[in-house]
N, C-alpha and C positions, 0 to 999 in steps of 0.2 A: 610667032607672037611673043612679045616681051613679057617675062614673068615679073609682075610688080614686086613680089617678095624678094626675088633675086636682085632687082634694081635697088632695093633698100640695104643690101648687104654692104659691109665696109669694103673699101677699095684702097690698096696701097700700091706704090710702084716699087719694084725691086731694082735697085741701082747698083748693087754689087753683091758678089757671092764669094765665100771662102770655104775651103774644104781642107781638112787634115785627117788622114788615116794612114797607118803604116803602108808604105809603098807609093802613096799619093799625097804629096805635100802641098798641093794647091788645086784650085778649080781647073785650070788648064790641064794639069797632070791627070786629074780624074776623068776629064772628057777624052783625053788621048787614049786612056784605057790600058796602058801598059805599066804595070807596077815596077817601081825601082826597088830592088831588094835591099839596097843600102839605106833606104829611108826607113828608119826604125824609131827615131826619136825626134820630136818637134823641137824647134830651136828656141821658142819663146822670144823671138827677136825684138819684139816691141817692149819687152820688160827691161828695166834697168838691171845692172849686174847683180846686185844683191837679191832682188826678187826673182831673177832668172835662176839663181842658185837654189832658192827656197822652193820654187814651184815644182809640183809633181808632173809626171808625164801627161796627165789629163790637163792640168793647168796650162802647161806650155802649148798643148794642142789647141785648147780653147782660145788662147790669146793669139796664136798664129792664124787660126781661121778668122777671128775677129779683125785682126790687122789687115788681112787680105781683103775682106769685105769692105772695110773702111777705106782702104786705098782705092779699090775699084769703084766705090760709090762716091769718092771725092768728098768724104765727110771729115770733119775736124775731130781727131781722137780726144782732144782736150775739152770738147763741149758736148759731143753727141750723147744722148741718153742710151744706156745699154741694158739689155735684158739677157741674163745668162740662165739657161735651163739645164738641169741635170737630174736624172731620176735618182741616182745614188750618190752623186757628189764624190767627195774624197774618201770613198769607202776603204780603199787599200790602206791609207794612212790611219783611218779610224780603227780598223781591225788590228793594225800593228800596235796602236796605243793600248787597246784592250788586252792584247796578249802581253804587252809589257807590264801592265798593271796587275792583271788577274792570274796570269799563268807563270810569269817570271818574277812577279812581286817586286818590280823595279819602279822607281819614281818615273812618272810620266815626263816626257820631254816637252818643255814649254814651246819650243820651236815647232815640234811635230803637232802639238795641240793646235797651234795657230793655223797650221795648214790642213787641219782635219775638218774644219767647219765647211758647211755647204756653200758658203759664198766666198771661199778662198780665192778662186780664179777671178771673180768679180772684183774683189778687193785689190788683188795684184794688178789687174788691168787698170783700175781707176787710179791707183797710186802711181804707177809707172808713167801713165800718160798725163798725170796731173788733171784728171778729168773733173770738171766742175758740174757736169750734168747729173741727172738722176740715174741711179743704177739699182737694179734689183736682181735677186736670184729666185728661181722657181723650180719646184719639183712636183711633177704630176704623173710619175711613172711613164707609161707609154703615151699618155696624153700631154707630155711636157711640150712637144713642139706646138700643139694647138694652144695650150695655156700661154706659152711665151708669145705667140702671135696675137692673142687677145690683149695681152699686156702692151705689146707694141702698138696696136691699133689705138688704144687709149692714149698712150704717150704721144704718138704722132699727131693725133687730132687735137690734143690739148695744147701742144706746143707749136703746131704748124710746121714742124721741122723733121729732120731725119731721125731714125732710131736704128740701132744695130741689135739684132737678135742672134745669139750664139747658143747652140745646144750641143751637149756632148756628154759622154760617159766613157770611163776607162775600162780596161780589161778587168773582169771581176775575178777576185781570188777564188780558187777552186772550191774551198770549203764553204763559200757563201751561197752559191746557187747550184742546182743540179747541172750535170754536164750538158743536157739538151738545151738548157736556157743560157748557157755561157755566150758571151759576145766579146768582140775586140774593141780596141780604142777607136773612137770616131768623134770628130768635132765638125760642125757645120755652122756657117754664119751667113746671114742676109743683112745687107744694108737696105733699109726701107725708107720711103718718103711718102708724104700725102700726095694723092692723085689730084693735084689742084691746077694742072696745066702749066706750072712754073718749073717743073723738074723733069728732066729726061730720064727714062729708065729703060731697062732691057725687057721688062715684062710687067704686066699688071696682074695682081692677085686679088681675087674677090672672095670674101668669106673671112673666117671659116663658117661653114654650115654643114648640116647633115642631110643625107639622102643622095639620090642620083647615082650614077654609075661612074666610078673612077676608072681611069685608064690602067692597063696592066703595067705594074712597075718593072723596072729593069731587073734582070736576074742578078742576084748578088750571092757571094759566099755566105754560109750560115753565120759566120762571125759578125756579119753586118746585117743580114736579113732579120735576125732576131734582136737587133739592137733597139733599145727604147727610143733612140733619136733617129731611126731610119726614115721616119716620115719627113723630117726636114731635109734629109739627103735626097729623098724622092722628089721633093719640091725643088731643091736646088738643081738636081739633074734635069728636070723638065725645063726649068728656066734656061739653063746653060745650053740645052739642045734645041731650044726654040720650039718646044712642043706645046700645043694648045690642048686644054682639056682639064678634067677634074682629077686632082691628086688627093689620095687619102693620106692623112698625116700619122697613121698608126699601123698600117699593114694588117688591119683586122684584129689588133691586140688591145685596142682602147675603145673609146666611146663612139668612134666613127666620124670624127670631124674631118672635113675635106675643104680644100680651096680650089677655085677655078683659076687656071693660068691662061693669060692672053699675051702672047708675044707682041712686042712693039717693034715695028720695022725701023723706026728712027732712033731706037735706043742705043 
């Protein structure tokens, strides 16, 4: 029997996926499952030379994941609206600035300050691609993937066009969190489009909603399993592997938002 409440949930098509984490510089590399030990730094390839030099390790990873999803989804980087989610943002740069000002009593670097703000990666991406579309940055701790998807739903339905969601966080400095809560660098991106019959996709996602029984996620090393953006990685993983079912967007660490994934054979 069809659930009327489920039928009223938002629907989007996934048209492209991007992944960047050390050892895995792309979605195909992630699915292949064999880490390349030489992949330790994202390229920031879509950035212009000056902004590539300014970008942090997190910023380069975010734009690499976004660029991959844009290319796979066939969207125009100069016009597509973008949502960039990060629980902590440029925390390493921020802590460095605070040390500089309050421990070493040195003047703060204006260049470092520019790159310490939460929307640094969003700005670099927009500037380098000359993007004329809407862009926003979101922080909601372990619920950042869900919050970013909610934002994307509104943008996709308001504009009738594609949206790119990118979520990521960098390796956290040791003094900032307890050892058991530390995580590594991860960035994941999805190119999304309204499910209006005009666009082909590789999967349909329904939600977010709460309740139900999500499938058991892929085993991951602790550096990723405890990551605040791991829910978007679980969603990307399900889409890339053609899995059908409910995916929880927080691995039990947030409010419990989930999406249902339906693979599309003609995607």
